[in-house]
C-alpha positions as CSV (number, residue, x, y, z in Angstrom):
1,M,-78.7,297.9,115.4
2,N,-76.2,298.5,113.0
3,E,-73.5,299.2,115.4
4,K,-69.9,298.5,114.1
5,K,-67.4,296.2,115.8
6,T,-63.2,297.3,116.1
7,C,-60.7,295.0,115.4
8,L,-60.2,294.2,118.9
9,Y,-64.0,293.9,119.9
10,D,-63.2,289.8,120.2
11,K,-60.5,290.8,122.7
12,H,-63.2,292.8,125.1
13,V,-65.7,290.2,125.1
14,E,-63.0,287.5,126.6
15,L,-62.1,290.1,129.1
16,G,-65.8,290.8,130.5
17,A,-65.8,294.0,129.6
18,L,-69.6,295.6,129.9
19,M,-70.2,296.4,125.9
20,S,-72.3,299.3,124.7
21,P,-72.7,301.5,121.8
22,F,-71.1,304.2,121.3
23,G,-70.2,306.4,118.4
24,G,-72.0,303.7,116.2
25,F,-69.8,301.0,117.3
26,I,-70.2,298.6,120.0
27,M,-67.2,299.5,122.5
28,P,-66.4,298.5,126.3
29,I,-67.4,301.1,128.8
30,Q,-66.1,299.1,131.4
31,Y,-63.6,295.8,132.5
32,T,-63.7,295.4,136.7
33,N,-65.0,299.0,137.3
34,I,-65.0,302.4,136.6
35,T,-62.8,303.8,139.4
36,D,-60.6,301.4,139.1
37,E,-60.5,302.3,135.4
38,H,-59.9,305.5,136.0
39,N,-57.3,305.0,139.0
40,A,-54.5,303.0,137.1
41,V,-54.2,305.3,134.4
42,R,-53.8,308.7,137.2
43,Q,-51.4,306.4,139.4
44,H,-50.0,303.7,136.5
45,C,-50.6,303.2,132.7
46,G,-54.2,302.0,131.4
47,V,-55.0,301.3,127.8
48,F,-57.8,302.2,125.3
49,D,-59.2,300.9,122.1
50,V,-60.1,304.2,119.9
51,S,-60.1,302.1,117.3
52,H,-63.5,303.7,116.3
53,M,-61.6,306.9,116.3
54,G,-61.7,308.3,112.1
55,E,-58.8,309.2,109.8
56,V,-58.1,310.7,106.6
57,R,-55.0,311.9,105.1
58,I,-54.5,315.0,103.0
59,K,-51.6,314.7,100.8
60,G,-50.7,317.6,97.6
61,N,-49.2,320.4,96.9
62,D,-52.2,322.5,97.7
63,A,-52.7,320.4,101.1
64,E,-51.2,323.1,103.8
65,R,-53.5,325.6,102.4
66,Y,-56.6,323.2,102.5
67,V,-56.3,321.9,105.6
68,N,-55.9,325.8,107.0
69,H,-58.7,326.5,105.1
70,I,-61.2,324.1,106.9
71,F,-59.3,324.3,110.5
72,T,-59.0,327.0,113.3
73,N,-55.8,326.7,114.4
74,D,-52.6,327.7,111.8
75,V,-50.6,324.7,110.4
76,I,-49.1,327.1,107.6
77,G,-45.3,326.2,108.0
78,A,-45.8,323.5,110.8
79,P,-42.7,321.6,111.4
80,V,-43.1,318.2,110.5
81,G,-43.7,316.2,113.4
82,Q,-46.0,318.9,115.0
83,I,-49.7,318.1,115.8
84,Y,-52.2,320.8,116.5
85,Y,-55.5,320.6,118.3
86,G,-58.6,323.0,116.7
87,M,-62.1,322.8,115.1
88,M,-63.8,322.9,112.2
89,C,-66.6,325.1,111.8
90,Y,-69.6,325.7,109.9
91,E,-69.9,330.0,108.5
92,N,-71.9,330.4,111.5
93,G,-69.3,329.2,114.1
94,G,-70.8,326.1,114.8
95,T,-69.0,323.8,115.6
96,V,-68.0,320.6,112.9
97,D,-66.3,318.8,115.2
98,D,-62.9,318.8,117.0
99,L,-60.1,317.0,115.5
100,L,-56.3,316.7,115.7
101,V,-53.9,317.9,112.6
102,Y,-50.4,315.7,112.3
103,K,-47.9,317.2,110.2
104,M,-46.4,314.0,108.5
105,G,-44.6,315.2,105.9
106,D,-44.4,318.2,103.4
107,N,-47.7,318.2,101.7
108,D,-49.1,315.5,104.0
109,F,-51.3,315.4,106.7
110,F,-53.2,313.0,108.4
111,L,-56.3,314.2,110.1
112,V,-57.9,312.8,113.0
113,I,-61.9,313.0,113.8
114,N,-64.4,311.6,116.7
115,A,-66.1,308.6,115.6
116,A,-69.9,309.8,115.9
117,N,-69.1,312.2,113.4
118,I,-67.2,310.5,110.8
119,D,-69.2,310.3,108.2
120,K,-70.6,314.2,108.4
121,D,-67.4,315.1,108.6
122,V,-66.0,313.3,105.5
123,E,-68.5,314.5,103.6
124,W,-68.2,317.8,105.0
125,M,-64.3,318.0,104.4
126,Q,-65.7,316.8,100.9
127,Q,-67.2,319.5,100.0
128,H,-64.8,321.7,100.4
129,L,-62.0,320.1,97.9
130,E,-62.9,322.4,95.1
131,G,-60.1,324.8,94.3
132,F,-57.0,322.7,96.2
133,D,-54.7,320.5,94.4
134,V,-55.0,318.2,97.1
135,S,-55.8,314.2,97.1
136,F,-57.9,312.7,100.1
137,E,-57.9,309.7,101.2
138,H,-60.5,308.7,104.2
139,Q,-58.3,305.8,106.1
140,S,-60.8,304.7,108.7
141,D,-61.4,301.1,107.9
142,Y,-57.7,300.6,107.6
143,Y,-56.6,302.0,111.3
144,G,-56.7,300.6,114.3
145,Q,-55.8,302.7,117.8
146,L,-54.7,302.4,121.1
147,A,-54.3,305.3,123.7
148,V,-51.6,303.8,126.1
149,Q,-52.3,306.5,129.0
150,G,-50.3,307.8,132.4
151,P,-46.9,308.4,134.6
152,E,-46.3,304.8,133.3
153,A,-46.9,305.1,129.6
154,E,-43.6,305.3,128.3
155,A,-41.5,302.9,129.8
156,V,-44.6,300.7,128.9
157,V,-44.3,301.6,125.4
158,E,-40.6,301.5,125.3
159,E,-40.5,298.1,127.2
160,V,-43.5,296.0,126.8
161,L,-44.2,296.8,122.2
162,G,-40.2,298.0,122.0
163,L,-41.8,301.0,120.4
164,A,-39.1,303.9,120.6
165,C,-40.7,307.0,122.0
166,R,-39.1,308.7,124.5
167,E,-37.8,311.5,122.6
168,L,-41.2,312.5,121.6
169,T,-42.5,315.7,123.2
170,F,-46.2,316.3,124.1
171,Y,-47.9,316.7,120.7
172,T,-45.4,315.3,118.2
173,V,-45.4,312.2,116.1
174,K,-43.0,310.3,114.1
175,T,-43.8,307.2,112.0
176,L,-42.1,303.3,112.4
177,G,-42.6,302.0,109.1
178,D,-46.4,302.0,108.4
179,V,-46.9,302.6,112.2
180,I,-48.0,306.0,113.7
181,I,-46.8,307.1,117.5
182,S,-47.5,310.2,118.9
183,R,-47.1,312.1,122.4
184,T,-51.5,312.7,122.7
185,G,-54.4,311.5,124.6
186,Y,-57.2,312.5,126.0
187,T,-57.1,312.1,130.1
188,G,-54.2,314.8,131.2
189,E,-51.8,312.4,132.1
190,D,-48.3,311.6,129.9
191,G,-49.4,309.0,127.4
192,F,-49.7,307.8,123.6
193,E,-51.6,306.8,120.8
194,I,-50.8,304.4,118.3
195,Y,-51.9,304.2,114.9
196,G,-51.4,300.5,112.5
197,S,-52.9,298.1,110.9
198,H,-55.6,295.7,112.8
199,E,-53.4,292.8,112.8
200,F,-50.6,295.1,114.4
201,I,-52.9,296.6,117.0
202,N,-54.4,293.5,118.1
203,D,-50.8,292.0,118.8
204,C,-49.8,295.5,120.5
205,W,-53.2,294.6,122.8
206,D,-52.4,290.8,123.2
207,K,-48.3,292.4,124.7
208,L,-49.8,295.2,126.6
209,I,-52.6,292.9,129.0
210,A,-50.4,290.0,129.0
211,S,-47.4,292.0,130.4
212,G,-49.9,293.3,133.6
213,R,-48.3,296.2,133.5
214,C,-51.0,298.3,131.8
215,K,-54.7,297.5,132.8
216,P,-57.6,297.7,129.8
217,C,-59.8,300.8,130.1
218,G,-63.4,301.5,129.2
219,L,-65.0,304.2,127.7
220,G,-66.3,305.3,131.0
221,C,-63.3,306.3,133.0
222,R,-62.4,307.9,129.5
223,D,-65.4,310.0,130.0
224,T,-64.0,310.8,133.9
225,L,-60.3,311.6,133.4
226,R,-61.2,314.2,130.6
227,F,-63.6,315.7,132.5
228,E,-61.7,316.4,135.4
229,V,-58.8,318.1,133.3
230,G,-61.8,320.1,131.3
231,L,-61.4,319.0,128.1
232,P,-64.5,318.7,125.9
233,L,-66.6,316.5,124.4
234,Y,-68.2,317.0,121.0
235,G,-72.1,316.7,121.3
236,D,-71.2,318.1,125.1
237,E,-69.4,321.1,125.1
238,L,-68.9,321.7,121.3
239,S,-71.6,320.8,118.8
240,A,-73.1,322.6,116.2
241,D,-74.8,325.3,118.6
242,I,-71.8,325.5,120.7
243,T,-68.7,327.2,118.8
244,P,-65.2,327.4,120.0
245,V,-65.7,330.4,121.5
246,M,-68.5,329.9,123.9
247,A,-66.6,326.5,124.6
248,G,-63.5,328.9,125.7
249,L,-61.3,327.3,123.4
250,S,-60.3,330.2,121.7
251,M,-56.7,329.9,121.8
252,F,-57.4,327.6,118.9
253,V,-58.7,330.0,116.5
254,K,-56.4,331.9,115.2
255,L,-58.2,335.1,113.8
256,D,-54.7,336.0,112.5
257,K,-55.1,334.0,109.8
258,P,-56.1,335.5,106.4
259,E,-58.6,333.4,106.2
260,F,-60.7,330.2,107.5
261,I,-64.4,328.7,107.3
262,G,-66.4,330.1,110.5
263,K,-63.8,333.5,110.8
264,E,-66.2,336.0,110.4
265,A,-68.7,334.7,112.4
266,L,-66.2,333.2,115.2
267,A,-64.1,337.0,115.2
268,K,-67.5,338.5,115.6
269,Q,-68.9,336.7,118.5
270,K,-65.2,336.9,120.1
271,E,-65.1,340.6,120.0
272,E,-69.2,341.2,121.5
273,G,-69.0,338.5,123.5
274,P,-70.8,335.0,122.9
275,A,-74.6,334.8,124.4
276,K,-73.2,331.7,126.2
277,R,-70.3,330.3,127.9
278,V,-69.6,326.6,128.7
279,I,-68.1,327.0,132.9
280,G,-67.3,324.7,135.6
281,I,-69.8,324.8,138.3
282,E,-69.2,323.2,141.8
283,L,-71.5,322.0,144.8
284,A,-71.2,321.7,148.1
285,D,-73.4,318.6,148.5
286,K,-72.6,315.6,147.1
287,A,-75.3,315.3,144.5
288,I,-74.4,314.3,141.3
289,P,-74.9,317.0,138.2
290,R,-76.0,315.3,135.0
291,H,-76.2,315.8,131.4
292,G,-79.4,318.1,130.9
293,Y,-79.9,319.2,134.1
294,T,-81.3,322.9,134.6
295,V,-78.2,325.5,136.0
296,L,-80.8,328.1,137.8
297,K,-79.8,331.3,139.2
298,D,-82.0,333.5,141.4
299,G,-84.7,330.5,140.6
300,Q,-84.4,331.1,137.3
301,P,-83.4,328.7,134.6
302,I,-80.2,330.5,132.8
303,G,-78.7,326.9,131.2
304,E,-77.9,323.3,131.2
305,V,-75.3,320.9,132.5
306,T,-73.0,319.6,129.6
307,T,-71.1,317.1,132.2
308,G,-70.9,316.2,135.4
309,Y,-69.9,313.8,138.3
310,H,-68.8,313.0,141.2
311,T,-64.8,313.4,140.5
312,I,-62.8,310.1,141.1
313,S,-59.6,312.4,142.0
314,T,-60.7,315.0,144.0
315,D,-64.0,313.7,145.6
316,K,-65.8,316.5,144.5
317,S,-69.8,316.8,142.9
318,V,-69.0,319.3,139.6
319,C,-69.4,319.2,136.3
320,M,-69.5,321.7,133.1
321,A,-72.4,324.0,131.7
322,L,-73.3,325.9,129.4
323,I,-75.2,329.0,130.9
324,D,-76.4,332.3,130.0
325,A,-72.9,334.3,129.5
326,Q,-73.8,337.0,131.9
327,H,-73.3,334.8,134.7
328,A,-70.0,332.8,134.1
329,K,-67.8,334.9,136.0
330,L,-65.9,332.9,138.1
331,G,-67.1,332.7,141.9
332,T,-70.8,333.3,141.1
333,D,-73.3,331.1,143.0
334,V,-75.5,329.5,140.7
335,E,-78.2,326.5,141.7
336,I,-78.6,322.8,140.1
337,Q,-81.9,321.4,139.8
338,I,-81.4,317.7,140.3
339,R,-84.4,315.5,140.0
340,K,-86.9,317.5,142.4
341,K,-84.3,319.2,144.8
342,V,-82.5,322.5,143.8
343,F,-78.2,322.4,144.9
344,P,-76.5,325.7,145.6
345,G,-72.9,325.7,143.3
346,V,-70.7,328.1,142.7
347,V,-68.8,329.1,139.1
348,V,-65.3,327.8,139.0
349,K,-62.6,326.7,136.3
350,K,-63.5,323.6,134.3
351,R,-60.4,322.4,135.0
352,F,-61.2,320.5,138.4
353,Y,-57.8,318.5,138.1
354,D,-54.3,319.2,137.3
355,K,-52.9,317.9,134.1
356,H,-49.8,315.6,134.0
357,Y,-48.6,316.3,130.7
358,K,-44.7,315.8,129.6
359,K,-43.7,318.9,127.8
């Protein structure tokens, strides 16, 4: 085992967290139980150690042009402080990774990438530097990161951490000295992501836990929270074989841009329609459809489950699945093979719970 540890590893062990490998790191899966932690974020406030995420800084005369070249969204003319979600894609349209791009200043961008993809992403980005006057700095080893999420997150960040954040709107960022704070998250709730030195992040964690106003949360409920609001996870709803168009993320693919890597393939796929689509399925039964389970139509395989749970917030058995596009229409009756039984379901929207962001 060569898994790395985040700067908060010892804190998790002290709290008795269940630790497990994820994305090349040993991470906390839960502290008490997933349901309690999930509900804390939906109803009050929770804090996640997300220091395993990767960070890359792009600066220089061609920083904007370079980022726009490797990114499906459009950052040309972006105001300082704006954040964009999108994908990096291969020439064939497959997804390298999904990521956030922060416009930190003129010719200055901060890219946040998925932990499991750090080495691959960095190598891929460096392969496409030629012809661009930019500096490329891999900063993942420097930054620790916390996600403070929930309806009480703003008050907790301001009052417990003393970090002014009230003026931030959804998907905006600011710096406080060496600290980066953004109004973003992966839960469907209001919240903030805080980046800083390992020492600073440890200090913030201690204050949050000591306050009693912010429950420590593991990756178990991070997955149930993101799933309920239809947010994709790389490796499940996005991959080298699953394009943003197949995943239903075309709104983050700006085909009116002059060029970006993968544009031609994605434009063709959007025009012709993808062969497969990521959709939602709701079961009438309480059986839980897990990743990899087969989806059927009239007894014939048409795809497989990417993520499935009995949702904590809505008490329903639902899943996201990648299926043949001709069966992806809302209201289509399908079945899911769960062990030796087949359970009926219906195609529904992927958002199983309404998001509660502060605009």
